[in-house]
C-alpha positions in Angstrom: -101.9 105.9 109.5 -98.1 105.0 109.3 -98.1 105.3 105.9 -99.5 109.2 106.1 -96.4 109.8 108.1 -94.0 108.1 106.3 -95.4 110.0 103.4 -94.8 113.2 104.9 -91.5 112.3 106.5 -90.6 111.7 102.8 -92.2 115.1 101.3 -90.1 116.8 104.2 -87.2 115.6 103.1 -87.5 116.1 99.6 -86.2 120.2 100.0 -83.2 118.7 101.6 -82.1 115.9 99.0 -83.0 118.4 95.6 -80.6 121.3 97.6 -77.2 118.5 97.2 -78.7 117.9 93.9 -77.8 121.3 92.7 -74.7 121.7 90.4 -72.2 124.0 92.5 -71.8 127.8 91.8 -69.4 128.1 89.1 -66.9 130.0 91.0 -67.5 127.5 94.0 -64.4 125.2 92.9 -62.9 127.2 90.2 -60.2 130.2 90.8 -60.4 133.5 89.2 -58.6 134.2 86.4 -56.1 137.2 87.6 -53.3 135.5 90.9 -53.9 138.7 92.7 -58.0 139.1 93.0 -57.9 135.2 93.5 -55.4 136.0 96.2 -57.8 138.3 97.4 -61.1 136.4 97.3 -58.6 133.5 99.1 -57.5 135.7 102.1 -60.9 136.9 102.7 -62.5 132.9 102.2 -60.2 131.9 105.0 -61.1 134.4 107.5 -64.9 133.5 107.3 -66.4 130.2 108.6 -68.3 127.7 107.2 -71.8 127.8 108.9 -72.6 124.4 108.2 -69.0 122.9 109.2 -68.2 125.4 111.5 -64.7 125.0 112.4 -63.5 125.6 109.1 -62.9 128.0 107.1 -64.8 128.3 103.9 -61.9 127.9 102.0 -61.0 124.9 103.5 -65.2 123.3 103.5 -66.4 121.2 100.9 -70.2 121.9 102.2 -72.2 122.8 99.3 -73.3 125.8 101.4 -69.3 127.1 101.5 -69.1 126.7 97.7 -72.2 129.1 97.5 -70.3 131.6 100.1 -67.2 130.8 97.9 -68.9 131.6 94.8 -70.0 134.7 96.0 -66.8 136.1 97.5 -65.1 135.7 94.3 -67.6 137.1 92.1 -68.2 140.0 93.9 -64.1 139.8 93.9 -64.7 139.9 90.5 -66.7 142.9 90.4 -64.1 145.2 92.4 -65.9 145.1 95.9 -63.0 145.5 98.8 -63.3 142.5 100.7 -64.3 144.2 104.5 -67.4 145.0 102.2 -68.0 141.4 101.2 -67.3 140.3 104.6 -70.0 142.9 106.0 -72.4 142.0 103.8 -71.4 138.3 104.2 -72.2 139.1 108.2 -75.7 140.9 107.7 -76.8 137.6 105.3 -75.3 135.0 107.9 -74.7 136.9 111.1 -71.4 138.0 113.0 -70.7 134.5 113.6 -69.7 134.0 109.9 -66.6 136.0 110.3 -63.8 134.7 112.4 -62.8 138.5 112.9 -65.8 139.3 115.4 -66.7 142.9 115.8 -68.1 144.7 119.3 -72.2 145.2 118.1 -75.2 145.3 119.8 -75.8 141.6 120.3 -71.8 140.8 120.9 -71.0 143.4 123.5 -72.0 140.7 126.7 -68.9 138.6 125.3 -66.3 141.2 125.3 -67.5 142.8 128.4 -68.5 139.6 130.3 -64.1 139.1 130.9 -63.5 142.3 131.5 -66.4 142.0 134.6 -65.5 138.7 136.1 -61.2 139.8 135.9 -62.7 143.3 138.2 -64.7 141.2 140.4 -61.2 138.6 140.8 -58.9 141.4 141.4 -61.9 143.2 143.9 -62.1 139.4 145.7 -58.2 139.1 145.6 -57.7 142.9 147.0 -60.5 142.6 150.1 -58.4 139.0 150.4 -54.9 140.6 150.8 -56.7 144.0 152.8 -58.2 141.8 155.9 -54.8 139.4 156.5 -52.7 142.8 156.5 
């Protein structure tokens, strides 16, 4: 029974090992030849979060996933796409969390409204406190 459990564990881990064994995408670590296009790509990559590292941009991360994301950005910039269109595509694909520049959407509006509601409640409590003492 233990041998079967061990075999299942090894089989479950094989896809993870295969992903790291794959060669990096062509533009993961290579810059674009046109300096202006590379500057646009670099500017966008610094505003996109690595989903694996979570505290680094894809420009700074060495994670394989960040390399794939850099490749996507550089390929799309080289094809003439607008950086904002690429950001929107990345957010569609990976979620709102991928962007360091948050946007108000159906799923994120509570994050923006919450502090305002708390500030309003605090102001109301302070106003009532001073009204009672006066």
